[in-house]
C-alpha positions in Angstrom: 83.6 63.8 89.6 87.0 64.6 88.2 89.9 62.8 89.9 93.5 63.8 89.3 96.7 64.3 91.1 98.0 67.8 91.4 101.3 66.5 90.2 99.9 66.2 86.7 100.4 69.9 86.1 103.5 71.4 84.6 105.7 74.0 86.3 105.8 76.0 83.0 102.5 77.5 83.9 104.3 79.8 86.3 107.0 80.8 83.9 104.3 81.8 81.4 102.5 84.0 83.8 103.7 87.6 83.8 104.9 89.3 87.0 102.1 91.7 87.9 104.2 93.8 90.3 107.4 93.8 92.3 106.5 94.6 95.9 108.7 96.1 98.6 111.1 93.4 99.8 111.6 92.1 96.3 108.4 90.0 96.2 107.2 89.3 92.7 103.5 89.0 92.5 101.8 86.6 90.1 98.1 85.8 89.6 97.2 82.4 88.3 93.8 80.8 87.7 92.7 77.3 86.7 91.5 74.0 88.2 92.7 73.3 91.7 94.6 70.2 90.6 96.6 72.2 88.0 97.4 74.9 90.5 98.5 72.4 93.1 100.6 70.6 90.5 102.7 73.7 89.7 106.3 72.9 90.7 108.4 74.6 93.4 110.4 77.1 91.2 114.1 77.0 91.2 116.5 79.8 90.5 114.0 82.5 91.4 113.8 85.0 94.2 110.9 85.7 96.5 107.5 85.3 94.9 103.8 85.4 96.0 101.1 83.7 94.0 97.5 84.8 94.2 95.7 81.7 93.0 92.1 81.4 91.9 90.5 78.0 91.4 88.0 78.0 88.6 86.0 74.9 89.8 84.8 73.6 93.1 87.3 71.0 94.4 88.2 69.0 97.4 92.0 68.7 97.7 93.3 65.7 99.6 96.6 65.5 101.5 99.4 63.4 100.0 98.6 60.4 102.2 94.8 60.4 101.8 93.1 58.1 99.3 90.4 59.3 97.0 88.2 56.5 98.4 87.6 58.9 101.4 85.3 60.9 99.1 81.7 59.8 98.3 81.9 59.7 94.5 78.1 60.1 94.1 78.1 63.2 96.2 81.1 64.6 94.3 79.3 64.0 91.0 76.1 65.6 92.3 77.9 68.7 93.5 80.3 69.0 90.6 83.4 68.7 92.7 86.8 67.9 91.4 88.7 65.5 93.6 92.5 66.1 93.5 95.6 65.5 95.5 98.4 67.7 96.6 102.0 66.8 97.4 102.0 68.2 100.9 100.5 66.4 103.8 97.5 67.1 106.0 93.8 66.7 105.7 91.2 67.5 103.0 90.6 71.1 102.0 87.5 72.4 100.2 88.3 75.0 97.5 85.4 77.2 96.6 85.8 79.7 93.7 85.0 83.2 95.0 85.1 82.1 98.6 88.5 80.6 99.2 91.5 83.0 99.3 94.5 81.0 98.2 97.9 82.5 98.5 101.3 80.7 98.0 104.6 82.2 99.0 107.9 81.1 97.5 111.0 81.5 99.7 114.3 80.5 98.1 116.9 78.7 100.1 119.4 81.1 101.6 116.8 83.9 102.0 116.7 85.5 105.4 113.1 84.0 105.8 114.3 80.5 105.0 114.6 78.1 107.9 115.8 74.5 107.7 113.3 73.6 110.5 110.0 72.9 108.8 107.9 74.2 111.7 109.9 77.3 112.3 109.8 78.1 108.6 106.2 79.2 108.9 106.4 81.3 112.0 107.0 84.5 110.2 104.2 83.7 107.8 101.7 83.3 110.7 102.8 86.6 112.1 102.3 88.3 108.7 98.8 87.0 108.5 97.9 88.1 112.1 99.1 91.6 111.2 97.2 91.6 107.9 94.0 90.4 109.5 94.3 93.1 112.2 94.6 95.7 109.4 91.1 94.6 108.1 89.6 94.6 111.6 90.0 91.0 112.5 91.8 90.9 115.9 93.0 89.6 118.1 94.3 86.5 116.3 97.0 84.0 117.2 99.7 82.3 115.1 100.3 78.8 116.3 103.9 77.9 117.3 103.3 74.6 119.1 103.2 71.0 117.9 100.6 69.8 115.5 97.2 69.6 117.3 94.7 67.2 115.9 91.2 66.8 117.3 88.8 64.0 116.3 88.7 65.1 112.7 92.1 66.7 112.5 93.8 64.1 110.4 90.8 64.0 108.0 90.1 67.7 107.5 92.8 70.4 107.4 90.7 73.1 109.1 90.0 70.7 112.0 93.7 70.6 113.0 96.2 73.2 113.9 99.8 73.3 112.8 102.8 75.7 112.9 102.1 79.1 111.4 98.4 78.6 111.2 96.1 81.4 112.6 93.2 81.2 114.9 90.7 83.5 116.5 88.9 82.4 119.7 90.2 78.9 119.1 88.7 78.7 115.6 91.0 78.3 112.6 91.2 81.2 110.2 94.3 80.5 108.1 95.6 77.1 107.0 99.2 76.6 106.0 101.0 73.7 104.3 104.3 73.6 102.5 106.4 71.8 99.8 110.1 72.1 100.0 113.1 71.3 97.8 116.7 72.1 98.2 116.2 75.3 96.2 113.0 76.8 97.7 109.9 76.3 99.8 106.3 76.8 98.6 104.3 77.9 101.6 100.6 77.4 100.8 98.0 79.5 102.6 94.2 79.2 102.5 91.3 81.0 104.2 87.6 81.5 103.6 85.4 84.5 103.4 82.6 82.3 104.7 83.2 79.0 106.5 80.6 76.5 105.2 81.6 72.9 105.9 78.4 71.4 104.6 79.8 70.1 101.3 82.7 68.5 103.2 80.3 66.9 105.6 78.5 65.3 102.7 81.6 64.4 100.7 83.2 62.7 103.7 80.0 61.1 104.9 80.4 62.6 108.4 77.8 61.8 111.1 75.9 64.5 113.1 78.6 64.7 115.7 81.3 65.2 113.1 79.3 67.9 111.3 78.9 69.8 114.6 82.6 69.5 115.3 83.5 70.8 111.9 81.0 73.7 112.1 82.9 75.1 115.1 86.4 74.2 114.1 87.0 77.1 111.8 85.6 80.5 110.7 85.6 82.9 107.8 86.9 86.4 107.6 83.6 88.0 106.5 85.7 90.4 104.5 86.1 90.7 100.7 89.0 88.4 99.6 90.6 91.2 97.7 90.8 93.4 100.8 92.4 90.6 102.8 94.9 89.8 100.0 95.9 93.5 99.7 96.5 93.7 103.5 98.6 90.5 103.3 100.7 91.8 100.4 101.3 95.1 102.3 102.5 93.2 105.4 105.0 90.9 103.6 108.5 91.3 105.2 110.8 93.8 103.4 
């Protein structure tokens, strides 16, 4: 088991990554790969315009929210599965990051941009709408972007995909897209995650959940059953101009 805070990474990793394309609306696309802790630790950039980061974790990881202790994770199971245990600076519950299965997209919105909103909840409404449109483009519809208060079930404060917050997307009551955010005075880093296949079995073991918890988690979320590249392309095409 590798334990490390996401904050240990340096923001220079972004600056050193070339811009792959400039999309309509002025979005600069970057692709970054590395351990989940390093990717989470990348700072919120200042003095830049709109950016979208397509992130690819290179190792299996469980990412804990900023208020969660690493003691939540069974160290023996983590070592057996080869799981990195890392923390992010944003709140919420644990997220399993699986290379090749987890689609991880971060969106950078600078302060003063038309998409910027001082209200933390409203700030993600446009993002949820963008995901619902993109998912419809790949045949996943209807979906719904959440605009209400944070909804936590029995496991919601423990596992991200067992709760529902502003901007997050569901289909038939099951979570498809998770959203968290980090904000500074200069910009917001809106972090999005979804799965090609929803398989909570590793989380069940890592968190030591009982049979009831395992059953709840199995039905809390769902995967897209689409290639991640196809879903990412649809999202990029739907970004606001």
